[in-house]
KOLTI-168265 format. One record per residue (C-alpha): x, y, z; residue in one letter; residue number from 1. Coordinates in nm, 2 decimals. Example, Ala and Ser with C-alpha at 12.3 -4.5 7.8 and 13.67 -1.06 7.14 Angstrom:
<nodes>
NODE   east  north     up res   n
NODE   1.23  -0.45   0.78   a   1
NODE   1.37  -0.11   0.71   s   2
</nodes>
This chain:
<nodes>
NODE   east  north     up res   n
NODE  -2.39  -4.68  -4.25   m   1
NODE  -2.17  -4.59  -3.95   q   2
NODE  -2.10  -4.85  -3.69   s   3
NODE  -2.19  -4.79  -3.33   l   4
NODE  -1.82  -4.76  -3.25   l   5
NODE  -1.77  -4.48  -3.50   q   6
NODE  -2.07  -4.29  -3.37   i   7
NODE  -1.95  -4.31  -3.01   l   8
NODE  -1.60  -4.19  -3.12   l   9
NODE  -1.75  -3.88  -3.30   q  10
NODE  -1.95  -3.80  -2.98   i  11
NODE  -1.64  -3.82  -2.77   l  12
NODE  -1.44  -3.59  -3.01   i  13
NODE  -1.73  -3.34  -3.02   f  14
NODE  -1.76  -3.33  -2.64   t  15
NODE  -1.39  -3.28  -2.59   a  16
NODE  -1.39  -2.99  -2.84   g  17
NODE  -1.68  -2.82  -2.66   v  18
NODE  -1.49  -2.86  -2.33   g  19
NODE  -1.19  -2.69  -2.48   v  20
NODE  -1.39  -2.40  -2.62   i  21
NODE  -1.58  -2.36  -2.29   a  22
NODE  -1.25  -2.35  -2.10   g  23
NODE  -1.11  -2.07  -2.32   c  24
NODE  -1.16  -1.69  -2.30   n  25
NODE  -1.25  -1.47  -2.59   e  26
NODE  -0.88  -1.47  -2.70   n  27
NODE  -0.88  -1.85  -2.72   g  28
NODE  -0.66  -1.90  -2.41   t  29
NODE  -0.74  -2.09  -2.10   n  30
NODE  -0.80  -1.84  -1.82   p  31
NODE  -0.64  -2.08  -1.57   e  32
NODE  -0.32  -2.04  -1.78   e  33
NODE  -0.35  -1.67  -1.83   d  34
NODE  -0.04  -1.49  -1.70   n  35
NODE  -0.24  -1.20  -1.57   s  36
NODE  -0.04  -0.96  -1.35   p  37
NODE  -0.05  -1.01  -0.97   a  38
NODE  -0.27  -0.78  -0.78   d  39
NODE   0.04  -0.59  -0.65   w  40
NODE   0.17  -0.51  -1.00   e  41
NODE   0.11  -0.14  -1.10   l  42
NODE   0.17   0.02  -1.43   e  43
NODE   0.48   0.24  -1.43   n  44
NODE   0.58   0.12  -1.09   y  45
NODE   0.83  -0.15  -0.97   q  46
NODE   0.76  -0.34  -0.65   l  47
NODE   1.08  -0.32  -0.45   v  48
NODE   0.97  -0.45  -0.11   w  49
NODE   0.66  -0.63   0.02   q  50
NODE   0.52  -0.84   0.30   d  51
NODE   0.20  -1.03   0.23   e  52
NODE   0.23  -1.21   0.56   f  53
NODE   0.18  -1.55   0.39   s  54
NODE   0.44  -1.74   0.58   d  55
NODE   0.25  -1.77   0.90   g  56
NODE   0.52  -1.59   1.11   i  57
NODE   0.65  -1.24   1.15   i  58
NODE   0.95  -1.24   0.91   d  59
NODE   1.26  -1.14   1.11   a  60
NODE   1.43  -1.05   0.78   r  61
NODE   1.18  -0.77   0.73   k  62
NODE   1.07  -0.67   1.08   w  63
NODE   1.21  -0.62   1.43   s  64
NODE   1.02  -0.56   1.75   h  65
NODE   1.09  -0.25   1.97   e  66
NODE   1.06  -0.38   2.33   v  67
NODE   1.04  -0.11   2.59   n  68
NODE   0.81   0.04   2.86   g  69
NODE   0.86   0.40   2.75   e  70
NODE   0.65   0.37   2.44   g  71
NODE   0.69   0.66   2.20   g  72
NODE   0.69   0.92   2.47   g  73
NODE   0.38   1.14   2.48   n  74
NODE   0.29   0.99   2.82   n  75
NODE   0.17   0.67   2.66   e  76
NODE   0.06   0.38   2.89   l  77
NODE   0.17   0.06   2.71   q  78
NODE   0.47  -0.16   2.74   y  79
NODE   0.57  -0.27   2.39   y  80
NODE   0.66  -0.64   2.39   t  81
NODE   0.76  -0.92   2.15   d  82
NODE   0.51  -1.16   2.31   q  83
NODE   0.30  -1.36   2.06   t  84
NODE  -0.02  -1.24   2.22   q  85
NODE   0.07  -0.88   2.12   n  86
NODE   0.19  -0.95   1.76   s  87
NODE   0.14  -1.26   1.54   y  88
NODE   0.05  -1.37   1.19   v  89
NODE  -0.26  -1.57   1.12   d  90
NODE  -0.44  -1.65   0.80   s  91
NODE  -0.21  -1.42   0.59   g  92
NODE  -0.25  -1.12   0.81   k  93
NODE  -0.04  -0.94   1.08   l  94
NODE  -0.22  -0.88   1.41   h  95
NODE  -0.09  -0.61   1.65   i  96
NODE  -0.29  -0.64   1.97   v  97
NODE  -0.34  -0.40   2.25   a  98
NODE  -0.42  -0.56   2.58   r  99
NODE  -0.51  -0.46   2.93   r 100
NODE  -0.27  -0.66   3.15   e 101
NODE   0.01  -0.61   3.40   t 102
NODE   0.35  -0.65   3.25   y 103
NODE   0.69  -0.60   3.42   t 104
NODE   1.01  -0.56   3.21   g 105
NODE   1.34  -0.38   3.23   d 106
NODE   1.16  -0.04   3.22   d 107
NODE   0.93  -0.12   3.51   g 108
NODE   0.57  -0.22   3.53   t 109
NODE   0.29  -0.11   3.29   r 110
NODE  -0.08  -0.21   3.29   y 111
NODE  -0.13  -0.23   2.92   f 112
NODE   0.07  -0.41   2.65   t 113
NODE   0.10  -0.38   2.28   s 114
NODE   0.36  -0.41   1.99   a 115
NODE   0.56  -0.19   1.77   r 116
NODE   0.73  -0.33   1.46   l 117
NODE   0.98  -0.15   1.24   r 118
NODE   1.18  -0.22   0.92   t 119
NODE   1.49  -0.02   1.02   a 120
NODE   1.80  -0.17   0.86   g 121
NODE   1.58  -0.42   0.67   k 122
NODE   1.36  -0.19   0.46   g 123
NODE   1.48   0.17   0.42   d 124
NODE   1.38   0.40   0.13   w 125
NODE   1.43   0.75   0.00   t 126
NODE   1.11   0.83  -0.20   y 127
NODE   0.86   0.58  -0.33   g 128
NODE   0.49   0.47  -0.31   r 129
NODE   0.39   0.30   0.01   f 130
NODE   0.07   0.10   0.04   e 131
NODE  -0.06  -0.06   0.35   i 132
NODE  -0.40  -0.23   0.37   r 133
NODE  -0.53  -0.25   0.73   a 134
NODE  -0.83  -0.26   0.96   k 135
NODE  -0.80  -0.04   1.27   l 136
NODE  -0.90  -0.06   1.64   p 137
NODE  -1.14   0.17   1.80   q 138
NODE  -1.22   0.30   2.15   g 139
NODE  -1.12   0.58   2.38   q 140
NODE  -0.74   0.59   2.43   g 141
NODE  -0.64   0.37   2.13   l 142
NODE  -0.39   0.52   1.89   w 143
NODE  -0.29   0.30   1.59   p 144
NODE  -0.02   0.43   1.36   a 145
NODE   0.15   0.35   1.02   i 146
NODE   0.44   0.59   0.99   w 147
NODE   0.81   0.65   0.90   m 148
NODE   1.12   0.76   1.08   l 149
NODE   1.47   0.85   0.95   p 150
NODE   1.71   0.56   0.96   t 151
NODE   2.02   0.76   1.00   d 152
NODE   1.91   1.09   1.17   w 153
NODE   2.16   1.29   0.96   e 154
NODE   2.00   1.62   1.04   y 155
NODE   1.98   1.58   1.41   g 156
NODE   1.74   1.45   1.67   g 157
NODE   1.36   1.46   1.64   w 158
NODE   1.22   1.63   1.45   a 159
NODE   1.51   1.80   1.27   a 160
NODE   1.55   1.48   1.06   s 161
NODE   1.18   1.45   1.00   g 162
NODE   0.89   1.21   1.06   e 163
NODE   0.62   1.10   0.81   i 164
NODE   0.29   0.98   0.95   d 165
NODE   0.11   0.79   0.68   i 166
NODE  -0.19   0.71   0.91   m 167
NODE  -0.28   0.78   1.26   e 168
NODE  -0.63   0.73   1.42   l 169
NODE  -0.77   0.84   1.76   l 170
NODE  -0.99   0.56   1.89   g 171
NODE  -1.27   0.80   1.99   h 172
NODE  -1.29   0.92   1.63   e 173
NODE  -1.30   0.58   1.45   p 174
NODE  -1.41   0.72   1.12   d 175
NODE  -1.12   0.97   1.08   k 176
NODE  -0.75   0.93   1.01   v 177
NODE  -0.47   1.18   1.00   y 178
NODE  -0.16   1.23   0.78   g 179
NODE   0.12   1.45   0.92   t 180
NODE   0.47   1.57   0.86   l 181
NODE   0.70   1.66   1.15   h 182
NODE   1.01   1.87   1.08   y 183
NODE   1.20   2.19   1.16   g 184
NODE   1.44   2.19   1.45   g 185
NODE   1.51   1.95   1.74   e 186
NODE   1.24   1.94   2.00   y 187
NODE   1.10   2.18   2.12   p 188
NODE   1.18   2.38   1.80   q 189
NODE   0.99   2.13   1.59   n 190
NODE   0.67   2.20   1.39   v 191
NODE   0.41   1.98   1.21   h 192
NODE   0.16   2.02   0.93   t 193
NODE  -0.11   1.78   0.81   g 194
NODE  -0.47   1.71   0.73   d 195
NODE  -0.73   1.44   0.79   s 196
NODE  -0.97   1.22   0.60   y 197
NODE  -1.32   1.11   0.72   t 198
NODE  -1.52   0.82   0.59   l 199
NODE  -1.86   0.90   0.44   s 200
NODE  -2.01   0.61   0.64   s 201
NODE  -1.89   0.34   0.88   g 202
NODE  -1.56   0.33   1.07   t 203
NODE  -1.21   0.21   1.00   f 204
NODE  -1.28  -0.08   1.24   a 205
NODE  -1.55  -0.21   1.01   d 206
NODE  -1.34  -0.32   0.72   s 207
NODE  -1.00  -0.30   0.55   f 208
NODE  -0.88   0.02   0.39   h 209
NODE  -0.57   0.10   0.18   v 210
NODE  -0.35   0.38   0.32   f 211
NODE  -0.11   0.51   0.06   r 212
NODE   0.17   0.77   0.06   l 213
NODE   0.35   0.89  -0.26   d 214
NODE   0.68   1.06  -0.18   w 215
NODE   0.91   1.23  -0.43   d 216
NODE   1.17   1.50  -0.42   t 217
NODE   0.93   1.79  -0.39   t 218
NODE   0.60   1.66  -0.27   s 219
NODE   0.43   1.41  -0.04   i 220
NODE   0.08   1.29  -0.11   k 221
NODE  -0.17   1.10   0.11   w 222
NODE  -0.45   0.87  -0.01   y 223
NODE  -0.72   0.65   0.15   v 224
NODE  -0.85   0.38  -0.09   d 225
NODE  -0.69   0.58  -0.38   d 226
NODE  -0.88   0.89  -0.28   e 227
NODE  -0.63   1.17  -0.26   h 228
NODE  -0.69   1.40   0.03   y 229
NODE  -0.36   1.59   0.09   q 230
NODE  -0.04   1.71  -0.07   t 231
NODE   0.24   1.88   0.11   q 232
NODE   0.53   2.06  -0.07   t 233
NODE   0.67   2.29   0.19   q 234
NODE   0.89   2.18   0.48   w 235
NODE   1.23   2.26   0.63   y 236
NODE   1.51   2.15   0.85   s 237
NODE   1.72   2.39   1.06   t 238
NODE   2.02   2.18   0.97   s 239
NODE   2.01   2.19   0.59   a 240
NODE   1.85   2.34   0.28   d 241
NODE   1.52   2.22   0.12   y 242
NODE   1.43   1.95   0.05   p 243
NODE   1.58   1.84   0.38   a 244
NODE   1.48   1.66   0.59   p 245
NODE   1.28   1.45   0.35   f 246
NODE   1.56   1.36   0.11   d 247
NODE   1.72   1.08   0.32   k 248
NODE   1.62   0.72   0.38   r 249
NODE   1.33   0.64   0.61   f 250
NODE   1.19   0.31   0.74   h 251
NODE   0.84   0.20   0.83   l 252
NODE   0.68   0.15   1.17   l 253
NODE   0.35  -0.02   1.27   l 254
NODE   0.21   0.01   1.62   n 255
NODE  -0.09   0.05   1.84   v 256
NODE  -0.02   0.29   2.13   a 257
NODE  -0.25   0.32   2.43   i 258
NODE  -0.32   0.66   2.60   g 259
NODE  -0.10   0.96   2.57   g 260
NODE  -0.13   1.33   2.52   n 261
NODE  -0.32   1.32   2.20   w 262
NODE  -0.58   1.05   2.23   p 263
NODE  -0.62   1.07   2.61   g 264
NODE  -0.63   0.76   2.83   d 265
NODE  -0.87   0.47   2.80   p 266
NODE  -1.19   0.49   3.01   d 267
NODE  -1.47   0.26   3.12   e 268
NODE  -1.60   0.25   2.77   t 269
NODE  -1.28   0.11   2.62   t 270
NODE  -1.29  -0.26   2.54   r 271
NODE  -0.98  -0.47   2.53   f 272
NODE  -0.82  -0.65   2.35   p 273
NODE  -0.82  -0.42   2.04   q 274
NODE  -0.61  -0.49   1.73   e 275
NODE  -0.48  -0.34   1.41   m 276
NODE  -0.49  -0.61   1.14   v 277
NODE  -0.25  -0.56   0.84   v 278
NODE  -0.32  -0.74   0.52   d 279
NODE  -0.01  -0.63   0.33   y 280
NODE   0.27  -0.38   0.31   v 281
NODE   0.40  -0.29  -0.03   r 282
NODE   0.67  -0.04  -0.14   v 283
NODE   0.71   0.08  -0.50   y 284
NODE   0.95   0.29  -0.70   k 285
NODE   0.86   0.46  -1.03   p 286
NODE   0.99   0.27  -1.33   v 287
NODE   1.16   0.58  -1.46   n 288
NODE   1.22   0.74  -1.12   g 289
</nodes>
């Protein structure tokens, strides 16, 4: 006859065994110890640059601010600043905030402020897969953009050296984004080609979406949430043969412009502040590319 101590010992051994089994997956391994790939790992691609905005600050090793009152031209109204109220990181996300306020700097006085960040000299790539997850502002006169410019301008001034617009949105069309290439000669001999993507429901201000660009030697493709909506294979530069100008290194830019020739100016319906919130930026190269 077993003693009470032996019975208790058997119960403890059985309970521990059940706990081990319950803590294992069908392969007999503990899921907490599973070395499953990180959510940024992609089959056949190598991650070469990323910002998950997990450090609580804008990483100066990856981004620099453009500070000016001239904006990007186009008769825009904002003064781009490096003020923390215009750009900051909070809870693992980058916030680029457009505000209605009076600001005076070296380029004079403006009545709106915003921010424009770029990776020039810190992240520059020729070809690759670019993924940016973001939620966008809305309202008349708002113009958020995720885009690329040449780092070295080897084929001449804009747009002979090219421009790649991964995503642009006009605030009065909050359910629609545009993807565009600019190329040809220097202004005003430049041209552009592109297409747009419209959500089936809701707006880009309601939730986060992934904007993706795949760029190789002979094609550039645009996606929203992995839905392919455009491919371009024909472009040119007046300074060199195809595939110029899209055969040189480019860098990324993130900004929210206010007003300008394309979106028009804000009106009485526009609410401020408005912001583009960026969850991550990731750049990949094909493993065999």
